[in-house]
C-alpha positions in Angstrom: -42.0 -3.8 -14.5 -39.0 -6.0 -13.6 -36.7 -3.2 -14.8 -38.3 -0.7 -12.4 -38.1 -3.3 -9.6 -34.4 -3.9 -10.2 -33.7 -0.2 -10.3 -35.6 0.3 -7.0 -33.7 -2.5 -5.3 -30.3 -1.1 -6.6 -31.3 2.3 -5.3 -32.2 0.9 -1.9 -28.9 -1.0 -1.8 -26.8 2.1 -2.5 -28.8 4.2 -0.1 -28.3 1.7 2.7 -24.6 1.5 1.9 -24.3 5.3 1.8 -26.0 5.5 5.2 -23.9 2.8 6.8 -20.6 4.1 5.6 -21.2 7.5 7.3 -21.6 5.9 10.8 -18.5 6.7 12.8 -17.2 4.8 15.8 -17.5 6.4 19.2 -14.9 7.8 21.5 -12.3 8.5 18.9 -10.3 10.7 21.2 -9.6 7.6 23.4 -8.4 5.3 20.6 -4.8 4.7 19.7 -3.6 4.1 16.1 -0.1 3.0 15.2 1.1 3.9 11.7 4.3 2.9 10.0 6.2 4.8 7.3 5.3 8.4 8.5 8.3 10.2 7.3 6.5 11.4 4.1 3.8 10.5 1.6 0.6 8.7 2.7 1.7 7.8 6.2 2.8 11.4 7.0 -0.5 12.9 5.8 -2.6 10.2 7.5 -0.9 10.8 10.8 -1.7 14.5 10.6 -5.3 13.8 9.5 -6.0 11.4 12.4 -4.3 13.8 14.9 -6.6 16.6 13.7 -9.6 14.2 14.3 -8.4 13.8 17.9 -7.1 10.2 17.8 -4.1 9.3 19.8 -1.6 8.7 16.9 1.5 6.6 17.4 3.6 7.4 14.3 6.7 5.4 13.3 9.3 7.1 11.2 12.5 5.8 9.6 14.6 8.9 10.2 15.1 11.3 13.0 14.4 14.1 10.6 11.0 12.6 9.8 10.3 12.4 13.6 11.1 16.0 14.1 9.2 17.4 11.1 6.1 15.4 11.9 6.2 16.5 15.6 6.3 20.1 14.6 3.3 19.8 12.3 1.0 18.0 14.8 -0.4 18.4 18.3 1.1 17.1 21.6 -1.2 14.1 21.4 0.8 12.6 18.5 3.8 10.6 19.7 6.6 9.4 17.4 9.2 6.7 17.4 12.0 5.4 15.1 11.3 2.2 13.2 13.4 0.3 10.7 11.1 -2.5 9.6 14.1 -4.5 8.3 15.6 -4.8 11.8 14.3 -7.3 14.2 15.7 -5.3 17.1 14.0 -2.1 15.9 10.7 -3.8 15.4 10.9 -5.4 18.9 11.7 -1.9 20.4 8.8 -0.3 18.5 6.4 -3.0 19.7 7.5 -2.5 23.3 7.1 1.2 22.9 3.5 0.8 21.6 2.6 -1.6 24.5 4.0 1.0 27.0 1.9 3.8 25.4 -1.4 2.0 25.1 -1.3 0.1 28.4 -4.6 -1.7 29.2 -6.5 0.4 26.7 -5.2 -1.7 23.8 -4.5 -0.6 20.2 -7.5 0.4 18.1 -5.8 0.7 14.7 -2.7 -0.7 13.1 -1.8 0.8 9.7 0.9 -1.0 7.8 2.0 1.7 5.4 5.8 1.5 5.2 7.0 0.2 1.8 9.6 0.3 -0.9 9.5 -0.3 -4.7 13.1 -0.4 -5.8 15.0 -2.2 -7.3 12.5 -2.4 -10.1 13.2 -3.5 -13.7 12.4 -6.4 -16.1 12.7 -9.6 -14.0 15.6 -11.0 -16.0 17.7 -7.9 -15.1 17.4 -8.5 -11.4 18.8 -10.9 -8.8 17.3 -12.8 -5.9 18.7 -10.2 -3.5 16.9 -7.5 -5.4 13.6 -9.3 -4.9 14.4 -10.0 -1.3 15.0 -6.3 -0.5 11.4 -5.4 -1.6 9.7 -8.5 -0.3 11.3 -8.1 3.1 9.9 -4.6 3.7 6.6 -4.8 1.9 5.5 -8.3 3.0 7.6 -10.2 5.5 8.3 -7.4 7.9 4.8 -6.2 7.6 3.6 -9.6 8.6 6.1 -9.6 11.6 4.8 -6.2 12.8 1.2 -7.3 12.5 1.6 -10.6 14.3 3.4 -8.9 17.2 0.8 -6.2 17.6 -2.4 -8.4 17.1 -2.6 -9.2 20.9 -3.1 -5.4 21.4 -5.7 -5.0 18.6 -7.8 -8.1 19.3 -9.2 -6.9 22.8 -10.3 -3.6 21.3 -12.1 -5.3 18.3 -10.1 -2.8 16.3 -8.7 -2.5 12.8 -5.8 -3.6 10.7 -5.3 -1.5 7.6 -2.8 -2.9 5.1 -1.4 -0.8 2.2 -1.6 -2.9 -1.0 -1.7 -1.5 -4.5 -3.4 -2.0 -7.9 -0.1 -3.7 -8.6 -1.4 -6.5 -6.3 -4.2 -7.0 -8.8 -2.5 -6.4 -12.2 1.3 -6.8 -12.8 2.7 -3.8 -14.7 6.4 -4.1 -13.9 9.1 -6.6 -13.0 10.8 -6.9 -9.6 9.6 -7.6 -6.1 7.0 -4.8 -5.8 4.1 -6.6 -7.6 4.7 -10.0 -5.9 4.9 -8.3 -2.5 1.6 -6.5 -3.0 0.0 -9.8 -4.2 1.3 -11.2 -1.0 -0.3 -8.4 1.1 -3.6 -9.1 -0.6 -3.3 -12.8 0.3 -2.2 -12.3 3.8 -4.9 -9.7 4.5 -7.6 -12.0 3.1 -6.6 -14.9 5.3 -6.2 -12.6 8.4 -9.6 -11.0 7.8 -11.3 -14.4 8.0 -9.4 -15.5 11.0 -10.0 -12.4 13.0 -13.7 -12.0 12.1 -14.9 -14.0 15.1 -13.0 -11.6 17.4 -14.7 -8.6 15.8 -11.4 -7.2 14.3 -11.8 -5.8 10.8 -8.9 -6.1 8.2 -9.0 -3.6 5.4 -7.0 -3.3 2.2 -6.1 -0.1 0.5 -5.3 -0.3 -3.2 -4.0 3.0 -4.6 -3.6 3.6 -8.3 -0.6 5.5 -9.8 0.6 8.2 -7.4 3.9 10.1 -7.5 5.4 9.4 -4.1 9.0 9.4 -2.7 9.0 5.7 -3.6 8.9 6.4 -7.4 11.2 9.4 -7.5 14.4 7.3 -7.8 13.2 5.0 -10.6 15.4 6.5 -13.4 18.5 6.3 -11.3 17.6 2.7 -10.4 17.2 1.7 -14.0 20.6 3.1 -14.9 22.2 1.1 -12.0 20.6 -2.1 -12.9 21.3 -1.8 -16.7 25.0 -1.0 -16.0 25.6 -4.2 -14.1 23.9 -6.5 -16.6 26.1 -9.1 -18.5 26.9 -8.1 -22.1 24.8 -11.0 -23.4 21.7 -9.8 -21.6 22.2 -6.2 -22.8 22.6 -7.3 -26.4 19.4 -9.4 -26.2 17.4 -6.4 -25.1 19.4 -3.6 -26.8 20.1 0.0 -26.0 16.9 1.2 -27.8 14.8 -1.1 -25.5 16.5 0.3 -22.4 15.9 3.9 -23.5 12.3 3.2 -24.4 11.7 1.4 -21.1 13.1 4.4 -19.2 11.0 6.8 -21.2 7.8 4.8 -20.7 8.3 4.6 -16.9 9.2 8.3 -16.7 5.9 9.1 -18.6 3.9 6.9 -16.2 5.5 8.4 -13.2 5.0 11.9 -14.4 1.3 11.2 -14.8 0.9 9.8 -11.3 -1.6 11.4 -8.9 -0.4 14.0 -6.4 -3.6 14.3 -4.3 -2.5 12.0 -1.5 -5.8 12.7 0.4 -7.6 10.4 -2.1 -5.6 7.6 -0.5 -5.5 8.8 3.1 -9.3 9.4 3.2 -9.7 5.7 2.4 -7.2 4.8 5.2 -9.0 7.1 7.6 -12.4 5.7 6.8 -11.1 2.2 7.3 -10.1 3.2 10.8 -13.0 5.3 12.0 -16.1 4.0 10.1 -18.5 1.8 12.0 -18.8 -0.4 8.9 -15.6 -0.1 6.9 -15.1 -1.7 3.5 -13.0 -4.7 2.9 -11.2 -3.0 0.0 -10.6 0.6 -0.9 -9.5 1.7 -4.4 -8.0 5.2 -4.6 -7.6 7.2 -7.8 -9.7 7.2 -11.0 -7.1 5.0 -12.8 -7.6 2.3 -10.1 -11.4 2.5 -10.3 -11.7 2.7 -14.1 -8.8 0.7 -15.4 -6.6 -1.3 -13.1 -9.3 -2.9 -10.9 -11.7 -3.7 -13.9 -8.8 -4.9 -16.0 -7.7 -7.3 -13.3 -11.0 -9.3 -13.9 -10.5 -9.6 -17.6 -9.2 -12.9 -19.2 -5.5 -13.3 -19.7 -6.1 -13.8 -23.4 -7.2 -10.2 -23.6 -4.9 -8.5 -21.1 -1.6 -10.1 -22.2 -1.6 -8.9 -25.8 -2.6 -5.4 -24.7 0.1 -5.0 -22.1 2.8 -6.6 -24.3 1.9 -4.2 -27.1 2.5 -1.3 -24.8 6.0 -2.5 -23.8 9.2 -1.8 -25.9 10.4 -4.6 -28.2 13.7 -6.3 -27.4 16.4 -6.3 -30.0 16.3 -10.1 -30.3 12.5 -10.4 -30.0 10.7 -13.1 -32.0 7.1 -12.5 -33.3 4.7 -14.5 -31.1 1.2 -13.1 -31.7 
């Protein structure tokens, strides 16, 4: 009897969730959404999706070429601007541009999508500046953009959608990328609770392994980092380690997903759903491996992940 009752309750729960998640906010054609990182990848596809839905998209691109190509592929509703998130002057100009465009109507959605991954390598191979390059873009400047635009989002009881990653749950590589995504998770959690009384929703998108422009320079990046290492460090790891490390990352990159819509549909839902989720995982690897693995004890995950990594030339047996 109790088993049937539990099954009934679970069924009612998922039915209610299914119904709520299909409720869409009204007057989409009157709402503004500002998206960073629209030159290519997820940001570019999301801008085109939202434009097709009738939203008033404000798209920020890093290059003039990105601006021109996106403008050609979308309607006249979509407006573009240049934005270098590492430049305070550029951020201030973009914020002023958004304020001018939205006027008294406010900003319904802010999508922090812009990001970088490189330099990436084992932590010992990198410098503080290598970490800073990634943390600045993925975390600190994302925070800056968010804080400057919140006064426009709050009156609309709108949405802030932050691009995190499964790398913000489970560390699979060295460098600033994983710390930056852990930081995005933490910042978003705090912001969500602070803005809840104002009716603003803060959503986190956690994609799995996707082959994006961010990942396409990895092999060149590894070569550059390895070449500058002190001789002592290179001897400690060894040439076979370096080659195996490059091969492993090339294999993982080649197996990355290419269906970007899996991610952009999550971002779109976070913006237009009446009852958006707090977190969205995109990709089967995220749902079936990375997210579940992030809850497992360290005593289980460490041996597994260490076993998958190459062995340094001067390694000592630990386990």
